[in-house]
C-alpha positions in Angstrom: 52.4 -41.1 -28.6 54.3 -40.4 -25.4 52.9 -41.1 -21.9 52.2 -37.5 -21.0 50.2 -36.9 -24.2 48.2 -40.1 -23.6 47.6 -39.1 -20.0 46.4 -35.6 -21.0 44.0 -37.0 -23.6 42.7 -39.6 -21.1 42.4 -36.9 -18.3 40.5 -34.5 -20.5 38.2 -37.3 -21.9 37.3 -38.9 -18.6 36.3 -36.3 -15.9 35.6 -39.0 -13.4 39.3 -39.8 -13.1 40.4 -36.3 -12.3 39.9 -36.5 -8.5 41.8 -39.7 -8.3 45.0 -38.8 -10.1 47.7 -37.5 -7.8 50.4 -37.1 -10.3 52.9 -38.8 -12.6 55.9 -40.8 -11.4 58.6 -39.4 -13.6 61.1 -42.2 -12.8 58.7 -45.1 -13.6 56.4 -43.4 -16.1 53.4 -44.7 -14.0 50.4 -42.6 -13.0 49.7 -42.3 -9.2 46.1 -42.9 -8.2 44.7 -42.2 -4.7 41.4 -43.1 -2.9 40.4 -43.1 0.8 44.1 -42.9 1.8 45.2 -45.7 -0.5 47.8 -44.8 -3.2 48.7 -47.1 -6.1 50.6 -46.7 -9.4 49.1 -47.7 -12.7 50.6 -47.9 -16.2 49.1 -45.8 -18.9 47.9 -49.0 -20.7 46.0 -50.1 -17.6 44.6 -46.6 -17.0 43.2 -46.4 -20.6 41.3 -49.6 -19.9 39.5 -48.0 -17.0 36.1 -46.8 -18.3 34.3 -45.6 -15.3 34.5 -44.6 -11.6 33.6 -48.1 -10.4 36.6 -49.5 -12.2 38.9 -47.0 -10.6 37.7 -47.9 -7.1 38.0 -51.6 -7.9 41.5 -51.2 -9.1 42.5 -49.3 -5.9 40.8 -51.8 -3.6 41.8 -55.0 -5.4 44.7 -54.0 -7.6 42.6 -55.1 -10.6 40.4 -53.2 -12.9 37.1 -54.0 -14.5 36.8 -54.3 -18.2 33.6 -53.4 -20.0 32.7 -57.0 -20.8 32.9 -58.2 -17.1 31.8 -55.1 -15.2 28.4 -56.6 -14.3 30.0 -59.4 -12.3 29.8 -59.0 -8.5 32.9 -57.4 -7.1 33.9 -57.2 -3.4 34.8 -53.5 -2.9 34.6 -50.6 -0.5 31.4 -48.5 -1.0 32.5 -45.4 -2.9 32.1 -42.2 -1.0 29.3 -39.9 -2.0 30.6 -37.0 -4.0 29.3 -33.7 -2.8 29.0 -30.5 -4.8 32.0 -29.2 -2.8 34.3 -32.1 -3.7 33.2 -31.7 -7.3 35.1 -28.4 -7.4 38.3 -28.1 -9.3 41.1 -28.1 -6.8 44.7 -27.2 -6.3 45.5 -30.8 -7.0 44.1 -30.4 -10.5 46.4 -27.4 -11.0 49.4 -29.5 -9.8 48.6 -32.4 -12.1 48.0 -30.3 -15.2 51.4 -28.6 -14.5 53.1 -31.9 -14.1 51.7 -33.2 -17.4 52.4 -29.8 -19.0 48.8 -29.3 -20.2 48.6 -25.5 -20.8 45.2 -25.9 -22.4 44.0 -27.6 -19.2 45.4 -24.8 -17.0 43.9 -22.2 -19.3 40.5 -23.8 -18.9 40.7 -23.9 -15.1 42.0 -20.3 -14.7 39.7 -18.7 -17.2 36.9 -17.8 -14.7 39.1 -16.0 -12.2 42.5 -15.1 -13.6 41.9 -13.3 -16.9 43.6 -10.0 -17.6 40.7 -7.5 -18.2 42.8 -5.5 -20.7 44.0 -8.3 -22.9 41.4 -11.0 -22.3 44.1 -13.6 -21.8 45.0 -15.8 -18.8 47.1 -13.8 -16.3 49.2 -16.2 -14.2 50.4 -13.3 -12.0 46.8 -12.4 -11.2 46.2 -16.1 -10.3 49.3 -16.2 -8.0 48.1 -13.0 -6.2 44.6 -14.4 -5.6 45.8 -17.7 -4.4 48.4 -16.1 -2.1 45.8 -13.9 -0.5 43.4 -16.8 0.0 46.2 -19.1 1.4 47.2 -16.4 3.9 43.5 -16.1 4.9 43.2 -19.8 5.4 46.4 -20.3 7.5 45.7 -17.3 9.6 42.2 -18.7 10.3 43.6 -22.1 11.2 46.0 -20.4 13.6 43.4 -18.2 15.3 40.9 -21.0 15.6 43.5 -23.6 16.6 42.9 -26.2 14.0 45.3 -28.0 11.7 46.3 -26.6 8.3 45.2 -29.4 5.9 48.1 -30.6 3.6 45.8 -32.3 1.1 45.6 -30.2 -2.1 42.3 -31.8 -2.9 40.7 -30.0 0.0 41.3 -26.6 -1.5 39.5 -25.2 -4.5 41.6 -23.9 -7.4 41.7 -20.4 -5.8 43.2 -21.7 -2.5 40.0 -21.6 -0.4 39.5 -24.5 2.0 36.6 -26.9 1.2 37.6 -29.8 3.5 36.7 -30.7 7.1 38.5 -29.1 10.0 40.7 -31.2 12.2 42.3 -30.0 15.4 45.9 -30.6 16.2 48.9 -29.3 18.2 50.9 -28.2 15.3 52.8 -25.0 16.0 52.0 -21.7 14.2 55.4 -21.8 12.4 54.7 -25.3 11.1 51.3 -24.3 9.8 52.7 -21.2 8.0 55.6 -23.2 6.4 53.2 -25.9 5.3 50.7 -23.5 3.8 53.3 -22.2 1.4 53.0 -25.4 -0.5 49.5 -24.3 -1.7 51.0 -21.1 -3.2 54.0 -23.1 -4.6 51.5 -25.0 -6.8 50.9 -21.8 -8.7 54.5 -20.7 -8.7 55.4 -24.0 -10.4 52.4 -23.6 -12.8 53.9 -20.3 -13.9 56.5 -22.3 -15.8 53.7 -22.8 -18.4 53.5 -19.1 -19.0 57.1 -18.1 -19.7 56.0 -15.1 -21.7 54.6 -13.6 -18.5 57.0 -14.6 -15.8 60.0 -16.9 -15.3 60.4 -18.2 -11.8 63.5 -20.0 -10.7 64.2 -22.1 -7.6 65.8 -19.0 -6.0 62.7 -17.0 -6.8 60.6 -19.6 -5.0 62.8 -19.5 -1.9 62.7 -15.7 -1.9 58.9 -15.8 -2.3 58.6 -18.2 0.6 60.4 -15.7 2.9 58.2 -12.9 1.7 55.1 -15.0 2.2 56.1 -15.9 5.8 56.7 -12.3 6.6 53.3 -11.4 5.1 51.5 -14.0 7.3 53.2 -12.8 10.4 52.3 -9.2 9.7 48.6 -10.2 9.4 48.9 -12.2 12.6 50.7 -9.3 14.4 49.8 -6.1 12.7 52.2 -3.2 13.5 50.7 -1.1 16.3 49.7 2.4 15.3 52.6 4.8 15.8 52.1 7.2 18.6 51.1 10.7 17.5 54.1 13.0 17.4 54.0 15.6 20.1 55.0 19.0 18.9 57.7 20.3 21.3 56.9 23.5 23.1 59.0 26.5 22.2 61.8 27.0 24.7 61.4 30.0 27.0 63.8 32.6 26.2 65.7 33.8 29.2 66.5 37.5 29.2 70.1 38.1 29.8 70.8 39.1 33.4 73.3 41.9 34.1 74.9 42.9 37.2 73.1 46.2 37.0 69.5 44.9 37.1 69.8 41.5 38.8 68.1 41.4 42.1 68.3 38.7 44.8 65.5 36.7 43.2 67.1 36.9 39.7 70.5 35.7 41.1 68.7 32.8 42.9 67.0 31.6 39.7 70.2 31.9 37.7 72.0 29.8 40.4 69.3 27.0 40.0 69.7 27.0 36.2 73.5 26.6 36.5 73.1 23.7 39.0 70.6 21.9 36.6 73.0 22.3 33.6 75.8 21.0 35.8 73.8 17.9 36.7 73.0 17.3 33.0 76.7 17.6 32.0 77.7 15.2 34.8 75.2 12.6 33.6 76.4 12.9 30.0 80.0 12.3 31.2 79.0 9.3 33.2 77.2 7.8 30.2 80.3 8.3 28.0 82.4 6.5 30.6 
């Protein structure tokens, strides 16, 4: 049985491990675990010997793991953080991991409560992408308007792209925040590879999507001002032709002014052309 299959089986059978797995190192075949800022690699053999959350934390702190027969021995370790109902949520990191280990069944299970096509009753990856894009735009716009950092940790976003972490303030530029936020959407664009019957996304598509995404964010931040109402031009006054027979002094004077005005307009046009 290959490493990916063993990892999928272990991942699905041990829910406690899911928030610690960051991904699979393709070059070494090791699984990457993370806790409280510490990141370590572990082989699939070692991982399968980890039987509970205490053993995970012990491995990350001491680079050893507890086996069932010795788990009651006193171990010097960092006190595990209290897991809140918020951090128990399925996150973008879960989507990323399931994509990396090519677990379509796992993805289907995570998407079934918000990305089902009402007509077919099947998972709709395009619907999921649209929802996550909207939520990601909302989150980055909020971070820009309220002047806090856009968190880069995928574990701090639920699976629909909504932020569930703690706000940290920084001096990052708006452009940096927008560019960074696209990584959240990219998680789903890469997950789309598991649904080739619905959509096929290439690297070029991702680059194009990034440009479109940045434009969308900037439109939300700077909505186009309402176009001014069009003013209906007044109908031009028709000037009755003036003949030498009926033109009096006043008529000749008005006609002279009109000629002068037109002359000025013509001169201005000539100057512009030069």
